[in-house]
Structure formats: C-alpha cells, structure tokens
C-alpha positions in Angstrom: 0.0 0.0 0.0 1.3 3.5 -0.9 1.9 6.0 1.8 -0.1 9.1 1.6 1.9 12.2 0.8 1.9 15.2 3.1 -0.1 18.0 1.3 1.9 20.7 3.0 5.4 19.5 1.8 6.2 20.2 -1.8 7.5 17.3 -3.9 11.3 17.4 -4.4 12.3 18.0 -8.0 16.0 17.4 -8.5 16.1 19.2 -11.8 14.9 22.6 -10.7 17.0 24.0 -7.9 17.0 27.5 -6.6 20.0 29.8 -7.5 23.0 29.6 -5.2 23.6 33.4 -5.6 21.4 36.3 -6.6 22.0 38.0 -9.9 23.9 40.7 -7.9 26.1 37.9 -6.4 27.0 36.5 -9.8 27.8 40.0 -11.1 30.2 40.5 -8.2 31.8 37.1 -8.7 32.8 38.2 -12.2 33.7 41.9 -11.5 35.8 41.5 -8.4 38.6 39.4 -10.0 38.6 41.6 -13.1 39.0 44.7 -10.9 41.7 43.1 -8.8 43.7 42.1 -12.0 43.3 45.7 -13.4 44.6 47.2 -10.1 47.6 44.7 -10.0 48.4 45.6 -13.6 48.4 49.3 -12.7 50.7 48.8 -9.8 53.1 46.8 -12.0 53.1 49.5 -14.6 53.8 52.2 -12.0 56.7 50.2 -10.5 58.4 49.5 -13.8 57.9 53.0 -15.3 61.3 54.2 -14.0 63.2 51.2 -15.3 65.7 52.7 -17.8 67.2 49.5 -19.0 63.9 48.2 -20.2 63.2 51.2 -22.4 64.4 51.7 -25.9 65.0 49.5 -28.8 67.4 46.5 -28.4 70.5 46.9 -30.5 72.1 43.9 -32.1 75.3 43.4 -30.2 77.8 40.6 -31.0 79.1 38.8 -27.8 81.7 36.2 -27.2 81.9 33.5 -24.6 84.4 35.4 -22.5 83.1 36.7 -19.2 84.7 39.3 -17.0 86.6 37.6 -14.2 87.1 34.4 -16.1 90.8 35.1 -16.7 92.6 35.1 -19.9 92.7 38.9 -20.1 94.4 40.0 -23.3 96.7 43.0 -23.4 96.3 44.3 -26.9 94.7 47.7 -26.7 91.3 48.3 -28.4 90.4 52.0 -28.5 87.8 54.1 -30.2 84.6 56.2 -30.0 81.4 54.3 -29.5 78.8 54.7 -32.3 75.8 52.9 -33.9 75.0 52.7 -37.6 71.6 52.8 -39.4 71.2 49.0 -39.0 71.5 49.4 -35.2 75.0 47.8 -35.2 77.5 49.0 -32.6 81.0 49.8 -33.7 84.0 51.9 -32.7 85.5 54.7 -34.7 89.3 54.7 -34.3 90.5 57.7 -32.3 93.8 57.7 -34.2 93.7 56.9 -37.8 96.9 55.8 -39.5 97.5 55.0 -43.2 95.9 51.5 -43.1 93.6 51.8 -40.0 90.0 50.7 -40.8 87.2 53.3 -40.7 85.3 51.1 -38.2 86.4 48.6 -35.5 83.8 45.8 -35.0 84.1 44.7 -31.4 82.8 41.4 -30.1 81.7 42.3 -26.5 82.1 40.1 -23.4 79.3 37.7 -22.4 76.3 39.5 -20.8 76.8 42.8 -22.5 73.9 44.4 -24.3 72.8 47.7 -25.7 69.6 49.8 -26.2 68.8 52.7 -28.5 66.5 55.2 -26.9 65.7 57.8 -29.6 69.2 58.6 -31.0 71.0 57.7 -27.7 72.9 54.4 -27.6 73.6 52.9 -24.1 76.0 50.0 -23.6 75.3 47.8 -20.5 77.6 45.3 -18.8 76.6 41.8 -17.4 75.3 43.5 -14.2 72.9 45.7 -16.2 75.0 48.8 -15.4 75.5 51.5 -18.1 79.1 51.3 -19.2 79.1 53.9 -22.0 76.9 55.9 -24.3 77.4 56.8 -27.9 80.2 59.4 -28.4 82.2 58.1 -25.4 85.9 57.3 -26.1 86.5 53.7 -24.9 89.6 51.8 -24.1 89.8 48.1 -23.4 92.0 45.1 -23.9 91.5 42.2 -26.2 92.7 40.5 -29.2 92.0 40.3 -32.9 90.2 37.3 -34.4 89.0 36.3 -37.8 85.4 37.4 -38.4 84.5 33.9 -39.5 84.9 32.7 -35.9 81.8 34.6 -35.0 79.7 33.8 -38.1 76.5 33.3 -36.0 76.8 36.7 -34.3 75.0 39.8 -35.7 76.6 43.0 -37.2 80.1 41.7 -38.1 81.8 41.7 -41.4 81.9 38.6 -43.5 85.7 38.6 -43.7 88.6 40.4 -42.0 89.4 40.8 -38.4 87.2 41.7 -35.4 88.3 43.0 -32.0 87.4 40.5 -29.2 87.0 42.5 -26.0 88.6 40.6 -23.1 88.8 43.2 -20.3 86.7 45.8 -18.6 85.5 48.6 -20.8 86.8 52.0 -19.6 85.6 55.4 -20.7 88.5 57.7 -21.4 87.9 61.4 -20.6 
C-alpha cells in the first residue's frame, strides 16, 4: 500500500534547484577578479615605469663566450669612439687613424653585454645591467683580434677580415 503524501510539503524535483547566488552575487563574482587584476596591472606599470634598461630598442650586439673575471685577459689595446649605424649595429671609430687603419672597428663584446637605443641615444650595458658607456664616449679596453669567421653566428660583423674581441673591462677615457 502506498503511503499518503503530506499535502503541505512540496515534492522534491531534482532538476529545478534555486539559484546559489542572486543576480547581484553572480555579477560581483565576475567583476571583483577583473578589478583586482586591473589594479595589479596598474601597480606593476607604475613600479616598472622608472626602469631605464627596459626602455628603448634593443641593439644587435655581437658577444663572445668570454666573461669578465674568467681570466685570460688580453693586453692588446682596443680603443675608439662608441657609435651605432643605421642598421643598429654597434662599432668603434678609431680615435687615431693611420694609413691602413680601418674606418670602423667591429668589437665582439664580453658575455652578458647588451645595448639599447632610446631615440638617438645608444647605451651600452655590462653583465650587471649597469651603463658602461653611451654613444660618443671614447672607450679603451684590452682584447685580441680574431677572424670574423669565428663569429659567423653573431650579428653585425663583417663577413671577412678581423674583429676585435674584448677581453677586459670597458673603460671610458675622458
């Protein structure tokens, strides 16, 4: 025999449940994470706004595997005025030009060195992200000459001839 149902208690329907949140609750569940993300992005933008090394256009800079402090410093002098060409390639203009001096010295910089071009201003950075020199600075360093073919995978070097491999600290000469 079937039991009588209580007329005051509604029949449970498992397919029609009441909402867990009101419409306002669902709206807040969507808006709060979006607003938090926007605020976080704003804070990150403000914090990184003063970062000078992150600004500017990256310049193609050939680097070697030599790292400062790794020994093997070479004594041959490399000297010239820091400059950048229209292809954003960094070179040195010899400070003293002899009869067979090249118009440009193509240096291969130590590991970790990089450069940026902000407007027309070139900045050269060392492995510690410190500015070493800017375009127009007269630089002096030690190193050695090597065939350009040894650095065929590096950007901004001539196809033949000799390049200057920097193997010392870069010093700005007043």
